[in-house]
Structures are given as C-alpha cells and as structure tokens.
N, C-alpha and C positions, 0 to 999 in steps of 0.2 A: 401298110406293112408294120408289124410289131417290132418295136425297138427293145433291145435288152442291154443290160449293163455289161461292160467288158473290162479288161485290164486297163484299157485306155481311159475308161470312165474313172476308175480308181486313181490312176495317175493324175488325171485332171483335178480331182478333188484334193489330192495331196498338194499339188501345185497351187491351187486356189487358196488353200489354207495357209500358205506361206506368204501370200501377197500383202504388201503394205500400200500399194497404189490403188486408190479408190476407183480408178478408171480401168483396171485390169479386166474386170468381168465384162465391161462394155466392149472392150477391144476383142474379147474372146467369146462374144455372145453366140456366134454360130456353133462353136464347139460345145458350149454350155447347153444349147438347145438340143443338139444331136446326142451328146454323151450323157447328159444328166436329166434334163427336163422331159424329153420325149419318153425315155425308158421309165422315168418315175410316174408319168401320167399313165402309161400302159399298165404298170404295176398297180397303181391306184384303181384303175378301171377293173382290173381283174379281181382285186380284193373286194371292191364294191359289189361286183357280180356275185361272188361267192358268199358274201355276207347278207345279201338282199333278203333271203328267206329267214335267216337267223336273227336279224336285227331290223325287224319291220319298223319303218318310220325313221330309222337313223339316217341322218344326212352325213355322208362321208365327205369331208372337206377335201377338195381337189384344187382349189384356186391357187393357193400358195405352196403347194407341195413341190419340193425340189428347189425351192428358192435359196439362193446363197446370199447371205447378208454381206454388205460392204463393211470394210474395216471402219472402226469408229474414230480412228486418228486422222 
C-alpha cells in the first residue's frame, strides 16, 4: 500500500526539529517510519519511475532519503 504525507507528517517534522534529546528519534522510530520514511521512499520510487526514460543511466539515490539527523549537542 502506498503511503503519502499527511498533516501528521508535517507535525512530526516540526516536533522533530525542536528536539534537543539525541534519543528522541529512536524512541519515536515507528512514527518516523510510518509518517516520513515510507512516504518518502514511495515518492522517490515514483520520481525514479518517471525520470527513468529522461535520465538514462542516472542512479537516483534512495538509501538515505528521508533521514533525520540527530542534534549535534
């Protein structure tokens, strides 16, 4: 089943951006997967599909797409 972004996805990203606790994303990993990572992977697959004929030989990077970085502090 295709996943898509929702208002809850945006709310999650806003909340993630305010976090100072480096373990927050680990504790919220299931939400991250369902709200951000899976929709981002579906979007990347769709873009890759549509670009295939236009960009022959281009490798569309998908491995780290949708990754949230941990705070540096």
